[in-house]
C-alpha positions as CSV (number, residue, x, y, z in Angstrom):
1,M,0.0,0.0,0.0
2,I,1.2,3.5,-0.9
3,E,0.5,6.4,1.4
4,I,1.2,10.0,0.6
5,Y,1.2,12.8,3.1
6,T,0.6,16.1,1.3
7,K,0.3,19.8,2.0
8,P,-1.5,22.6,0.1
9,N,0.3,24.5,-2.7
10,C,3.0,21.8,-3.0
11,S,4.0,21.3,-6.6
12,Y,5.9,18.1,-5.8
13,C,2.8,16.7,-4.1
14,V,0.9,17.4,-7.3
15,H,3.6,15.7,-9.4
16,A,3.7,12.7,-7.1
17,K,0.0,12.1,-7.3
18,K,0.0,12.5,-11.1
19,F,2.9,10.1,-11.4
20,M,1.0,7.5,-9.3
21,S,-2.1,8.0,-11.4
22,D,-0.2,7.8,-14.7
23,N,1.4,4.6,-13.6
24,L,-1.8,3.1,-12.2
25,L,-0.4,3.0,-8.7
26,E,-3.1,3.0,-6.0
27,Y,-2.5,5.3,-3.1
28,V,-4.1,6.8,0.0
29,E,-3.7,10.6,0.4
30,Y,-3.5,12.3,3.8
31,K,-3.8,16.1,3.8
32,L,-2.0,18.4,6.2
33,D,-4.4,20.1,8.6
34,K,-7.3,17.9,7.4
35,D,-6.1,14.4,8.1
36,F,-3.0,15.2,10.2
37,V,-1.2,18.0,11.8
38,R,2.5,18.9,11.3
39,D,3.7,17.6,14.7
40,E,2.0,14.2,14.1
41,V,3.9,13.6,10.9
42,L,7.2,14.9,12.3
43,N,6.9,12.4,15.2
44,K,5.9,9.6,12.9
45,F,8.6,10.3,10.3
46,P,11.4,12.3,12.0
47,T,13.8,12.1,9.1
48,A,11.3,13.6,6.6
49,K,12.3,17.1,5.6
50,T,10.0,17.9,2.7
51,Y,6.6,17.1,1.2
52,P,5.2,14.9,-0.1
53,I,6.1,12.2,2.5
54,I,5.7,8.8,0.7
55,V,5.3,5.5,2.6
56,I,5.2,2.1,0.9
57,D,4.0,-0.9,2.9
58,G,4.7,1.0,6.1
59,N,8.2,2.1,5.1
60,Y,9.1,5.8,4.6
61,I,10.8,6.0,1.2
62,G,11.1,9.8,0.8
63,G,9.5,12.2,-1.6
64,F,8.5,12.4,-5.2
65,T,12.0,12.0,-6.6
66,D,12.6,8.9,-4.5
67,L,9.2,7.4,-5.6
68,K,10.2,8.0,-9.3
69,K,13.6,6.4,-8.8
70,I,12.2,3.3,-7.0
71,H,9.6,2.8,-9.6
72,E,12.1,3.1,-12.5
73,E,14.5,0.7,-10.8
74,K,11.7,-1.8,-10.3
75,N,10.7,-1.6,-14.0
76,V,14.3,-2.1,-15.1
77,Q,14.6,-5.3,-13.0
78,S,11.3,-6.7,-14.2
C-alpha cells in the first residue's frame, strides 16, 4: 500500500499524485491540517524534511524523486 502525506500548494505533491495515477499506482492521500497536523507527521517520520512524504508498505521512502527512482529501478529489474 502506498500512502502520501501532502500539504496545500505543494508542486511536488501534485507531481507525485499525477505520477502515481499515470502509472496506475493506487495510493491513499493524507492532507495536512485535514487528516493530520505537522507535529504528528514529524513524530511519525522524524527524518522527513519535505513534502510529499511517501510511505510504501509502512516504510518511509522519501518524496517524489525517491518514488520515481524506486519505480524506475523496479521496472528495469522486471
